[in-house]
C-alpha positions, 0 to 999 in steps of 0.5 A: 906806177904801171900804164896801160893803153885803152882805145879812147875813141870808144864810148866805154873804157874796155879791158880784157881780163882773164877769169877762172872758174871750176871748168875753165882757167884764164878765160878771156872776156871783155869788160868795161870799167865802171867807176860809178859802180861798187859791184862788178857785173858779169853776164850769166853766160860767162859764169856758166861757161867757166863753171861758176855757181850762180846764187839767186838774188844777192845784190840790190843794184841801183843804176841811173834808172831804177833799182833791181835785184841781181844774182851773185857769184864769185870768180875763182880768179880774175886778172887784168891791168897787173892786178889779180884778185881771188874769190871776187864777189860779183853780181850776175845779170843780163846786159842789153843785147847791144852792149858788146861787152861781157860785163862791168868791172866796178870799184870793188876790184880797184879798192886797194889801188890808185887808178887814174885815166888819161883820156886824151892819151888813152892810158890808165895808170895804176899804183 
């Protein structure tokens, strides 16, 4: 089991993966882990920066307020917390301007792993 540290004084569990697309490799972004979401979501600006293709309206997302349709893309590669995935399908949608993150990392990324959070000590354990 590997352990990783996060800042438990923040309201979100933030991590800093690297992503790769057609134009850039190992581009560092900031994501919040969202265990309530199956899909991962990135802002369109990130997909454009790494040279990804955005396809119109592929996912229906259902957040706490109301559902909406989001565009889709796939990441050539994403690596974080000792896990690397290739061709990860993601939703592409703007985020509120006050969010200081580039997107959300959902359960589709963690599907093959056991993950646990120790909030008092600010650690994530992954098997």
